[in-house]
C-alpha positions as CSV (number, residue, x, y, z in Angstrom):
1,M,110.6,99.8,85.9
2,K,112.5,98.1,83.1
3,I,110.8,98.1,79.7
4,N,112.0,96.0,76.7
5,V,110.4,96.4,73.3
6,I,111.2,93.3,71.2
7,G,110.6,92.8,67.5
8,G,110.0,96.4,66.5
9,E,109.7,100.0,67.6
10,M,107.0,101.9,69.6
11,T,106.4,105.5,70.5
12,T,106.6,106.6,74.1
13,Q,102.9,107.1,74.1
14,E,102.2,103.5,73.0
15,I,104.6,102.1,75.7
16,D,102.9,104.2,78.3
17,E,99.5,102.7,77.3
18,Y,100.8,99.2,77.7
19,I,102.3,100.1,81.1
20,K,98.9,101.5,82.1
21,Y,97.1,98.4,80.8
22,A,99.4,96.1,82.8
23,G,98.9,98.2,85.9
24,Q,95.2,98.0,85.6
25,K,95.2,94.2,84.9
26,Y,97.4,93.4,87.9
27,T,96.2,95.8,90.5
28,G,97.7,95.2,94.0
29,R,101.0,93.9,92.6
30,Q,104.1,95.9,91.9
31,I,105.4,95.5,88.4
32,S,109.2,95.5,88.1
33,G,109.5,95.0,84.3
34,L,107.6,94.6,81.1
35,D,108.6,92.9,77.8
36,I,106.5,94.2,74.9
37,I,106.9,91.7,72.1
38,I,105.8,92.8,68.7
39,D,104.8,90.0,66.4
40,G,103.4,91.4,63.2
41,E,100.0,92.9,64.0
42,F,100.0,91.4,67.5
43,V,101.6,92.4,70.7
44,D,102.4,90.1,73.6
45,L,103.2,91.3,77.1
46,K,105.4,89.6,79.6
47,V,105.1,91.1,83.0
48,Y,107.6,90.8,85.8
49,F,106.6,91.4,89.4
50,K,108.4,92.7,92.6
51,D,106.6,90.2,94.9
52,T,108.9,90.1,97.9
53,D,106.7,88.2,100.4
54,F,106.0,84.7,99.4
55,Q,102.6,83.5,100.6
56,R,102.5,79.9,101.7
57,T,99.7,77.7,100.4
58,Y,98.4,74.6,102.1
59,R,96.8,71.8,100.3
60,S,94.0,70.0,102.0
61,A,91.4,67.6,100.5
62,D,92.2,68.7,97.0
63,Y,91.7,72.4,97.5
64,L,94.1,75.2,98.4
65,V,94.0,77.6,101.3
66,N,96.5,80.3,102.2
67,N,95.6,80.4,105.9
68,M,95.2,77.4,108.2
69,E,92.6,79.2,110.2
70,K,90.2,78.7,107.3
71,L,90.2,75.0,107.9
72,N,88.0,73.3,110.5
73,D,89.5,71.5,113.5
74,A,89.4,68.1,111.8
75,K,91.3,69.3,108.7
76,Q,93.8,71.2,110.9
77,S,94.5,68.0,112.8
78,E,94.8,66.0,109.6
79,F,97.3,68.5,108.3
80,S,99.4,68.6,111.4
81,E,99.6,64.7,111.3
82,K,100.7,64.6,107.7
83,Q,104.2,63.5,106.8
84,R,106.0,66.4,105.1
85,H,107.9,65.9,101.8
86,W,110.5,68.7,101.6
87,V,111.8,69.5,98.2
């Protein structure tokens, strides 16, 4: 994991606590890097992830689903008949 401390200095113990915090906040995701940005009395964290498998999301009737099987037959039919706009 790549760690960058920006805007000041931190002890190894402080850095370890921020790594632990990010790991608890984003359970289930692999963290590849962490920017710890010191701004006076405040600290901002920018977390980078190792998400290798992109999960497709389908939009139907103004809500998002990640699996077409969650839609009923009418919505699946509507989705299959839609014209695709590839970017």
